[in-house]
N, C-alpha and C positions, 0 to 999 in steps of 0.2 A: 252627438251620435256619429259613429263611423259608418260610412257607406259599405255595402256588401263588396264592392269592387276594391275599396281601400283596405278592407279587412282580409283580402285574399280569398274570399269565397268564390267558387266557380259558379257558373250559371245554374247547375242542378241544385246546388245548396241554396242559392238565392231563391229559386222557385219553391223549394221545400220550406224555406223560412216564410215565404209569402203565402203559402198554402197551409200554414199552421194557424189554427184559431187560438183564441185566448185561453182555451182549456188544454192546449198542447196537442190537439188532434191534427194529424196531417191528412189533408183531403187529397185523395188520389183519383178523384173523378171530376168530370166536367159536364155541365148541362149546357147545351146549345139550343137556343130557341130559334127555330128555322123560320117561323112565320107568326104573325098575329092573327092571321085569317082562320076562321072556323066556320064550318057549315052546320053546327049543332044548334046555334042560337039559344044557348042557355040564358035565362033571364039575369043571372047574377053577373055574367061577364059580357053579355051582348044584348043590351036593351033594344027594343024595337026600333028606336031612332038610330041605332048603330053607334059606333065609336070611331074616332079619328084614327086612321092607320098610318104607319110610317111610310113615306114615299119610297117606292122601290129603289131609287138610286142611293138611298141612305142605308139600305140593308146590305149585309155581307153577301158577296157572290159565293158561288160554290167553291171556286178556287181559293178564295180567302178563308172560308170555313175549313177546308182541308189543310191549308197551310198553317193556320193557327192550331188546329188539332195536332198536326205533326209536331209542332214546337212543344205543345203540352205533353204529348206522348214521349218525346225525346227527353223530357224532364220529369218523368215519373208517373204521369197520368196513365191509368190502365183501363178506365171505363169512361165512355162518353154516352150520355143520354141525349137523343135528339127529341126536343120538345117543341112546344109552341101551341098556338090555338089548336090547330090540327095539322101536324107536320106533313102528312101525306098530301096536303093540298099544294105544297110547293112543287112546282113543275120539274125542278131538277133534284128531287128527293132521291131518286134511284142513283143518280150520278154521285151525290154526296155520300150516301150510305155505301155504295160500291167502292168508293175510294177509301173511306174510313176503315172498312173491314180488312183492307190490305196492310194497314199499319201494324207492325209487329207487336204482339202481346196485348192488343186492345180488344176489349169487349164493347160492342156497340148495341145499344138498345133504343128502340123507338117507343115513345110513350105519347099517348094522346087521350086526354080525358079519362085517364084511369084504365084504358084498354091497351093491351100490348099489341104492337104491330108486328111486322114480319121482317125484322132486320136479318133473321136467319136466312132469308132468301139470297143474301149476298155472300154468305160464307162458303 
């Protein structure tokens, strides 16, 4: 197998190839889970005894999320969904959403437990 670099493919074509599934569909959207935390306590995902959560130092920072998002947008992604247990519980949600909506040609949507949030606030 020839690597993308050896084949002369540029970064955009490598990403397009990487984001093409086995049915030939190119995925131009990204889902970013901002947090595992949720205040709804649904039985199916948050039992009474709780669940182990990822330690904060292991989570992406707001700066890292925006940087990764910019890389994906520069390579063809035009929609990002901010998801997670309850994304609005993340203390820097406003900062992240505010930075993402400034990326050219990007649609940002916040989703939490099937309810739409207010990413429009940052447009």
